[in-house]
C-alpha positions in Angstrom: 3.7 38.2 68.1 2.3 38.4 71.6 5.3 40.0 73.2 5.8 43.1 75.4 8.4 44.9 77.3 7.8 47.2 80.3 10.2 49.5 82.2 9.3 51.0 85.5 11.5 53.4 87.4 10.6 54.9 90.8 12.7 56.3 93.7 12.6 52.8 95.1 13.1 50.4 92.2 14.1 50.1 88.6 12.4 47.2 86.8 12.5 45.8 83.3 10.2 43.0 82.3 9.9 41.2 78.9 7.3 38.5 78.1 6.5 36.3 75.2 3.1 34.6 75.7 3.9 32.1 72.9 7.2 31.0 74.3 8.5 27.8 75.8 8.8 28.9 79.4 12.3 30.2 79.1 13.4 32.5 82.0 16.2 34.8 83.0 15.1 36.6 86.2 17.4 38.7 88.4 15.8 40.7 91.1 18.4 40.4 93.9 15.9 38.4 95.9 16.9 34.7 95.6 13.7 33.0 96.6 11.6 35.4 94.5 13.8 34.7 91.4 13.1 31.0 92.1 9.3 31.7 92.1 9.5 33.8 88.9 11.4 31.0 87.2 8.5 28.6 88.2 6.0 31.0 86.9 7.6 31.2 83.5 8.4 27.5 83.2 4.9 26.3 84.1 3.0 29.0 82.2 5.2 28.5 79.1 5.5 32.3 79.0 9.0 33.4 78.3 10.0 35.8 81.1 13.0 38.1 81.6 13.1 40.3 84.7 15.9 42.8 85.7 15.2 44.6 88.9 17.3 46.7 91.3 15.6 48.0 94.4 16.0 49.3 97.9 16.9 45.9 99.3 18.8 47.6 102.1 15.3 48.4 103.5 13.6 45.1 102.6 12.3 43.1 99.6 8.8 44.7 99.6 9.2 47.3 96.9 11.2 45.0 94.6 8.6 42.2 94.8 5.5 44.5 94.5 7.0 46.6 91.6 8.0 43.5 89.7 4.3 42.3 90.0 3.2 45.7 88.7 5.5 45.6 85.7 4.7 41.9 84.9 1.0 42.6 85.0 1.4 45.6 82.7 3.5 43.5 80.3 1.0 40.7 80.3 -1.9 43.1 79.6 0.1 44.7 76.7 1.0 41.3 75.2 -2.6 40.2 75.3 -3.8 43.2 73.3 -7.5 43.1 72.7 -7.7 39.4 73.8 -9.4 38.2 70.7 -9.4 34.5 70.3 -8.0 33.6 73.8 -9.5 31.1 76.2 -9.8 33.9 78.8 -10.4 31.6 81.8 -8.0 29.2 83.5 -7.9 27.1 86.6 -5.6 24.5 88.1 -5.2 22.4 91.3 -1.5 21.9 92.0 -0.1 19.3 94.4 3.4 19.7 95.7 4.3 17.3 98.5 2.2 18.4 101.5 0.7 21.4 99.7 -2.4 21.6 97.5 -3.2 24.9 96.0 -6.0 26.0 93.7 -5.9 28.9 91.3 -8.7 30.2 89.1 -8.5 33.3 87.0 -10.3 35.4 84.4 -8.5 37.8 82.1 -11.5 40.0 82.5 -10.0 43.5 82.6 -11.6 43.7 86.1 -8.8 43.3 88.7 -9.8 41.5 91.9 -7.8 39.2 94.2 -9.3 36.6 96.5 -6.4 35.2 98.6 -7.1 32.4 101.0 -3.5 31.3 101.6 -1.9 31.4 105.0 1.6 30.3 105.8 2.8 28.5 109.0 5.9 30.7 109.1 6.5 34.4 108.6 9.7 33.8 106.6 11.1 31.4 104.0 14.8 31.8 104.6 15.1 35.6 104.6 12.0 36.1 102.4 8.8 37.5 104.0 5.9 35.1 103.2 3.4 38.1 103.2 5.2 39.3 100.0 3.7 36.3 98.0 0.3 38.0 98.3 1.7 41.4 97.5 3.1 40.1 94.2 -0.2 38.5 93.2 -2.1 41.6 94.2 0.1 43.8 92.0 -0.2 41.3 89.2 -4.0 41.1 89.4 -4.4 44.8 89.6 -2.1 45.8 86.8 -2.8 42.8 84.6 -6.6 43.3 84.8 -7.0 39.8 86.2 -9.7 38.4 88.5 -7.6 36.0 90.5 -8.6 33.5 93.2 -5.9 31.5 95.0 -6.8 29.0 97.8 -4.6 26.8 100.0 -6.4 23.5 100.4 -3.6 21.8 102.3 0.0 22.6 103.3 2.4 22.3 106.1 5.7 23.7 104.6 5.8 27.4 103.7 8.2 26.9 100.8 5.9 24.3 99.3 2.9 26.4 99.8 4.4 29.4 98.1 5.9 27.4 95.2 2.6 25.6 94.7 0.8 29.0 94.5 3.1 30.3 91.9 2.9 27.0 89.9 -0.9 26.9 90.1 -1.3 30.5 88.9 1.2 29.7 86.1 -0.8 26.7 84.9 -4.0 28.7 85.1 -2.4 31.6 83.1 -1.1 29.1 80.5 -4.7 27.9 79.9 -6.2 31.4 79.9 -3.7 33.1 77.5 -3.8 30.2 74.9 -5.6 30.9 71.6 -8.8 28.9 71.4 -9.1 27.5 67.8 -12.9 27.3 68.2 -13.1 31.1 69.0 -11.8 32.0 65.5 -10.3 35.3 66.6 -13.6 36.4 68.3 -13.5 38.3 71.6 -14.4 35.9 74.4 -17.2 38.2 75.8 -20.7 39.2 74.8 -20.0 42.8 75.9 -17.8 43.5 72.9 -14.8 44.5 75.1 -12.7 43.2 77.9 
């Protein structure tokens, strides 16, 4: 079973994340940040990765630590669930259209974390949520999941649509990358012998 649970506790947050890579996209996410929960739900549903998040953080300051630390814990859980990565497709990419927004995500479960982020937002906030935290989440996910991740906004006028399309595009790319490839026959998808 490709499942993992990660607990992370700091002076700023307490996070618990559970993932099942072979799930159905079931989700139960409670971070105290409504818009972020909505985005995590989209990430689970469209990746078909079952995701449960419980987070308490210093929301009296702002949402930053809760969002970033959830990204860290999710990245760690994803890496644990992938194990040695034998037999997976490894790469994934997706163009996702959502109304006015068109986002492209491409990723490699390389073990070499790197984020290229070409996404800007027309507004600084979506409701009470700081749009800059979308990048912070994906930076933490890429770093702690060992993912080379590129996300580009090709079109977009509405900040909510842009953010949601980014989460869904990454989700669909993740879905492709974590799937077992029947032609790989359990072989590591690398000529280096390790990822």
